[in-house]
C-alpha positions as CSV (number, residue, x, y, z in Angstrom):
1,M,188.3,157.5,131.5
2,I,186.6,157.9,135.0
3,I,184.7,161.0,136.3
4,E,184.1,162.5,139.6
5,M,181.3,164.5,139.4
6,R,181.4,166.7,142.5
7,T,178.7,168.9,143.9
8,Y,179.6,171.7,146.8
9,K,177.4,173.5,149.1
10,I,179.6,176.3,150.5
11,K,178.9,178.3,153.7
12,P,176.4,181.2,152.9
13,G,178.2,184.0,151.6
14,L,181.4,182.5,151.3
15,R,181.2,180.7,147.2
16,T,182.7,183.7,145.3
17,E,186.1,183.5,148.0
18,F,186.1,179.7,147.7
19,L,186.2,179.7,144.0
20,E,188.6,182.4,143.6
21,I,191.1,180.1,146.1
22,F,189.8,177.0,144.1
23,E,190.4,178.6,140.6
24,S,193.5,180.7,141.1
25,K,195.5,178.0,143.6
26,S,193.5,174.3,143.2
27,L,192.9,174.3,139.6
28,P,196.4,174.6,138.4
29,E,198.0,172.1,140.8
30,H,195.3,169.5,139.8
31,K,196.2,170.1,135.8
32,K,199.9,169.7,137.1
33,I,199.2,166.3,138.1
34,G,197.4,165.4,134.7
35,M,193.8,165.5,136.2
36,K,191.5,167.2,133.9
37,I,188.7,169.6,135.2
38,L,185.3,170.7,133.8
39,G,183.5,173.5,135.7
40,P,183.3,175.1,137.9
41,Y,179.7,175.3,137.1
42,L,177.3,178.0,139.5
43,S,173.9,176.9,140.7
44,V,171.4,179.2,139.6
45,E,169.1,177.9,142.2
46,D,171.4,178.1,145.2
47,D,173.4,181.0,145.6
48,N,176.1,178.5,147.7
49,T,176.4,175.2,145.4
50,F,178.7,175.0,142.6
51,F,179.7,171.8,140.4
52,F,182.5,170.6,138.7
53,M,184.0,167.5,137.0
54,R,187.3,165.7,138.0
55,A,188.7,163.5,135.3
56,F,191.2,160.4,135.4
57,P,192.7,158.3,132.7
58,D,191.5,155.4,134.6
59,L,190.4,153.8,137.4
60,A,194.0,152.7,138.4
61,S,195.3,156.2,138.2
62,R,192.4,157.5,140.4
63,D,193.8,157.0,143.7
64,P,197.5,157.8,143.2
65,M,196.7,161.4,141.8
66,K,194.3,162.2,144.2
67,A,197.2,161.4,146.8
68,Q,199.3,163.0,145.1
69,F,197.5,166.2,145.3
70,Y,195.8,165.6,148.9
71,E,199.2,164.5,150.5
72,G,200.8,167.6,148.5
73,K,202.6,170.3,150.2
74,L,200.0,172.8,148.5
75,W,196.9,171.2,150.0
76,K,198.5,170.2,153.7
77,E,200.0,173.6,154.2
78,E,197.5,176.4,152.4
79,L,194.4,174.8,151.0
80,E,193.1,172.5,153.2
81,Q,193.1,175.0,156.3
82,K,191.3,178.0,153.7
83,L,188.9,175.7,151.8
84,M,187.4,173.1,154.3
85,P,186.2,175.6,156.8
86,M,184.3,176.9,153.9
87,I,182.3,173.6,153.0
88,D,179.1,173.1,154.2
89,K,179.3,169.6,152.2
90,Y,180.3,168.2,149.2
91,D,178.8,165.1,147.4
92,V,181.3,163.1,144.6
93,V,179.8,160.5,142.2
94,V,182.1,158.2,140.1
95,V,181.2,157.4,136.7
96,E,182.8,156.0,134.0
97,A,182.7,157.5,130.4
98,K,180.9,155.2,128.4
99,D,183.6,155.9,125.0
100,G,186.3,156.7,127.3
101,L,186.2,160.2,126.4
102,G,182.8,161.7,127.2
103,A,183.0,165.4,127.4
104,W,186.8,166.0,126.7
105,R,186.9,165.0,123.4
């Protein structure tokens, strides 16, 4: 299993709004495509930061599944315009679960 460990720093005061949209719109679409999500986790040290992990069956499926999301109608016509302006910065680290399953056992 390939996992993206994602860290988002949201513009001040917008984390709650961002997460409401993320959880109600983005997460269901990710799951529909077949991506697994663990989180989001809220930083207790920074009110503008949260983390989540997004998992793919293997490296070969990662790019096509991401393309299905980011080239899809929901992202292009709604979420991109709403969410991207709220983000101060984000970081992604891609790892492979040692046993192929990681936290999704």
